[in-house]
N, C-alpha and C positions, 0 to 999 in steps of 0.2 A: 504495499499500500503506500502510495506517495505521502510523503512527510507534510504536516500542517504548512511550512513554509513555501515547499514547492506548490501546494493548492492555491495557497493564496496568492502567491506570485502569478498562476495561472490564469486564476477569476480576474485578478486585477490585469492581465496582457486581453483577457477577451473582452472586459467591457471596456479598454481602450478601442479595439478594435470595431466594438458595437457602435460608439461615438462617431467613428469614420465611415461605417457604411450609412448610418443613419444622414449624417451629413451629406454623403455621397446620392443618397435616394432623396434628398429634399432640393439639391442643385440641380438633378436632373429632372425632378418633375417641374421645377421651375424654367429648367429651359426646353421641356419636351412642348410645353403649348404653343410656343412661337413656333418651333420648328414643325409642328403638327400643322399648325395654320399655314405655313410657306409650303409645305407638301401637297396640301390639299388644293392651294390657291395655283399651284403649279399646272396640277393634271388637265384641266378644260383646255389650256392653252398646247399643251403638248400633244392632248389626244387631237384636237382641232388641226392642229397644224399638220400630224399624219394624214387626216383626211382630206386635207388640199391637196396635198402633195401626191396622194393617190387617187383623186380624181384628174388633176393636171396628166399625170403618168399615163392613164387611160386615154386620155387624149392627146397626148403628143407621141407616146409610145416610148419603151426602155432606153430605145437606141440613142435618145437624146441626150444622156449625161453617163458617162462610167457608173457614177455613184447608184443609176438605174441598172443600168445594163451589166453591170458586174466586169470582170476580166475574160469571160467567155471558159472559166474553169473552177472548179471548186474542190481544189485539192489541199490548199492550205487555210487552215481557220483561226485566226486570233480570237482570242477568249479576253474581253476585258474584265477584268475582276474590280469592281469598285468597294473597299472595305474602309473601315475607321482607322486613325490613327491611333487610338487611344484603346486598351482592354477594358476589363472588368464590365463587360458589356452582355455577361450571359451568353448565349449561344448565337446571337447576331452575327458574327464574323464568321464562326463555323458552319454556318447554314448556308453563306454565300461560296464561302471556299468548297465545301461539300457540293452544291448543285454546280459548280463550276468542275470540278471532279468528274461527276457524274457525266457530263455534257463532253469532256474531255475523251473519257473511255470509251465512249457511244462513237465519237467519232474516230477515234482510234480502231476499234473495232471495224468499222466502215472502210477502212484503208486511208483516212485521210491524215494529214500532217496538223499537228496542234502546235501553237505557241500562244504565251502569256503577255498581257500587258496589264501592270499591277497599277492601280490607282489608290494607294492606301497602304500605311505601314502594314497591316496585319495579313495582307494578301500573301505578305513574303512567305509564308508558312509553306506555299506552294514549291519555294525551291526545293524543298525536300523529296518532293515527290516528280519533280520536271526543273533539275537542276540545270540542264542544257537548253530549255524551253522557254525562259523568261527572256522576252527580248526589250522589256523597258519598263522601269519602275519610275511611275511620276510621281513626284513627291509632293505631299498635299499637308507637311506639317507645320508650313506656316500659315495655312488657312483657317482662320477663327470663324470667321461667317461665311457660307456657302454663297460664292456671286456666278454671275454668268460667265464671267471672265475667266474663272478657274476652268470651267466646264470648256469653255468656246479654246481655251489652252489644248486640253486634252484632244478636242475634236478636230482640230487644226493639224496635230501631230499625226493624228490617225489617218487623215486624208494624206496629208503627204507621204507616210508610209504607205496607204493604198495606191497611189499615184506612181510610186516609186517600185511597185509590183512586189512589195514584201509578203502581203497576205490576198488572198481571195474574197473571204467573208470573215466580218468581226461580228462578235456574238458582246452583249453587255450583260454582266451580273450584277445584282443589287439586291436590295430587299425592299419591298413595297410595304410602306406601313398601312395597317389596321386596324391598330389598338396598342394600347401597352403590352399587351398579352401577347398580342400575335403580329409578327411580321415575316411575310411571304417571300421568299427568295424567289425571284422572275431571271428569265433569261428570255433576251430578245435579239434579234437581228437587227443591226444598226446601217451596215454597209454590206453590200448593196441596199438601198434601202427596199425592204419587203412590200411590195404592193399586192393586196388581195385580189383574188379573182373576180372577174365581171361577176359571176353567181353569188358572191359573198355580199351581204348587206353594207350599204355605205354608211358613213356618219351624215347626220341630218343637216341638211346646209352645208355641207363641208365643199360645196364649189359643184354646181351643176352644168351641164354643156348649154343651157341657156345665160351662163354669166359671160360678157364680155371683158378679156383681158387686154389690158395695156404695159407696158409697149407689145408684147406678144406672150403666150403660153411656153415657149420655149425658154425666152429670156428670163420670165418669173420662176422658172421651174429651176436654173442654172443659178440662181440665186437662193431659192429654197432650200435646195437638197443639202447644201452643207450648215444652213441655219439649223436645219431638221436635225442632223446629227449634233450639234451642240445643244439644242433644246433636248432631245432625249437624255443625254448625259447629264444635263443640267437638273433634269426632272428626276435621275436617276439619284444624283447628289442630294436632292432634298428630301428625296424619300428616304435615303440611308441617313441624314442627320435626324430624322424624327423616330427612324426606326430604332438606331443606336440610343437614343436618349429614350426612349420607351423599355427598350431591353435592360439599359444600365439600371433604370428606376426599378424595374421589378428584381431584378438580380440583386440589388442592394437592399431591397425591401426584404427578398427571402434570407439574405444574409444576417440582415440585422434580426429577423426572428430566429434563425438558427442560433446565433450568439445567445440571444437570450435564453432558449433552451440551454444550451450548454454550460450558463452561468447558473441555471435553477439547479441541472446535474452535479456540480463540481460544487457548489454550495452546499448542497444534501452532503457530499461526498467530505466536505471540510467539515459539517458538523458533526455527522458520525465519527469521523477520525478523532475530533477535538474531544467529542464524548468519552470514547474509549481512552483517550490520553488521562484524560479526568479520573475516570473510572479506575485506570491502572494506578495511578496516584493514590488514591483513595484504599485500593487492595493492599498496597505496600503501607500505608503509614499505618492501618490495622493492624496487619499483620506483625509490624514493626511493636506495637503498642502491646501486643498479646505476648509479644518473644519478652519484652522486660518484666 
């Protein structure tokens, strides 16, 4: 059995940890509301832009831009893995990395070549499994609040690499925020832009054939396609920011509760050990008195 001093030190240590986790939970809860509002506000624009691009592409044809037509091959797939810079967020980063690995295994089973583009420190765990396949590691350590400029920098880099022929298809992985308890890992193709079949339903008022475009549909599409890639990445970053805070708040709440349970168990153990020590001392005193 542990000594009374060791138990007392352990209880104090757990109490200190509980204070930290409780503070982290409160900070995450305060940041969550703002991040959640930003993520929800960014969804309509990103979805509408996808609809407009899809409508224009149907009218113009995929040959109007390499971002629509592709490279003519489907061999090299780039997986853009967007994670956070910090840990202590539950399974948030793990779920994103796991979804990317499942996609990589699926592609490799089909005979495709898979490479990775990391956006976020916690995605570097992929180096353990694919040490030779990490082609870029975009540094986001200086980003405190997600801005469109950060997403555009990643999009410009991806488009430059795509134009240079480094890959044929790019997939983006992130966590879509649903609630503080649920963050759904999502993977979507961003390059070339996936165009729904004509038989699939369109978004309402997403751009119909009765709309007249100036200067031309081709010129508008050429301008919108790179912007669409940046917007989809920006949306993923906003979703990740909200998901990270929600997951961290839940994780720290669970850690605080677990610390409380551990303190109770250690306190019971401490009291029992203390009582046993007192009882032993009393027995020794009584035995000594009787011996005299």
